[in-house]
C-alpha positions as CSV (number, residue, x, y, z in Angstrom):
1,M,-3.2,18.7,-6.5
2,D,-1.1,21.4,-5.3
3,N,-0.4,18.6,-2.6
4,L,-0.7,21.3,-0.4
5,S,-2.5,22.2,3.0
6,Y,-3.7,24.7,4.6
7,A,-4.4,24.5,8.5
8,K,-6.0,27.9,10.8
9,G,-3.4,28.6,13.9
10,E,-3.8,30.8,16.6
11,G,-1.2,33.3,14.7
12,G,-2.9,33.0,11.5
13,I,-2.9,30.5,8.2
14,I,-0.7,28.1,8.3
15,V,0.6,26.0,4.5
16,L,1.9,23.6,4.9
17,N,4.0,21.4,1.4
18,L,2.4,17.8,2.6
19,Q,4.6,15.6,1.1
20,E,7.5,17.9,2.5
21,T,6.1,17.7,6.4
22,G,5.3,14.1,5.9
23,K,9.5,13.2,4.7
24,N,9.8,15.4,8.3
25,I,7.4,13.6,10.0
26,K,9.5,10.7,8.6
27,E,12.7,11.2,9.9
28,I,12.1,12.5,13.3
29,R,10.3,9.8,13.9
30,E,13.0,7.8,12.6
31,V,15.4,9.2,14.3
32,K,14.4,8.7,17.7
33,G,13.7,5.4,17.0
34,L,10.1,4.8,17.3
35,S,7.9,2.7,15.3
36,Q,5.2,4.4,13.2
37,E,2.6,2.1,15.6
38,K,4.2,3.5,18.3
39,A,4.5,7.1,17.3
40,A,0.7,7.2,16.2
41,E,-0.6,5.5,19.6
42,K,1.7,8.4,21.4
43,A,-0.3,10.4,19.7
44,N,-3.8,9.2,19.5
45,I,-4.2,8.7,15.8
46,S,-4.4,5.5,13.4
47,R,-1.3,3.8,12.7
48,N,-3.1,4.1,9.7
49,R,-3.7,7.6,8.9
50,W,0.2,8.4,10.8
51,Q,1.3,6.4,7.5
52,E,-1.3,8.5,5.3
53,I,0.6,11.8,7.0
54,E,4.1,10.1,6.2
55,Y,3.4,9.6,2.5
56,G,2.1,13.2,2.2
57,R,-1.5,11.7,1.4
58,E,-3.3,13.5,4.5
59,N,-4.6,16.7,5.1
60,M,-3.4,18.1,9.1
61,T,-5.0,20.3,11.1
62,V,-3.0,22.3,13.7
63,D,-4.6,20.0,16.7
64,T,-3.3,17.2,14.9
65,L,0.4,18.0,14.1
66,R,0.4,18.7,18.1
67,R,-0.6,15.4,18.8
68,I,1.9,14.0,15.8
69,A,4.9,16.4,17.9
70,A,4.0,14.2,21.1
71,G,3.7,11.0,19.5
72,T,7.8,11.6,18.3
73,R,8.5,12.6,21.8
């Protein structure tokens, strides 16, 4: 597995390295002082899915990325 995720967005195709993206999401969440549970609740996704995304084991759509951005505000 190449650990890349491909998502079609408004501006074209977005390619993400899942491990690096997950690491960045975790860092942002921690800086904001949020638990996985609270961030997932704000993003309207399950805590288990949030955890899998942080570990780089879950593919994401552009919609999911937007939800994650909302969850870390």
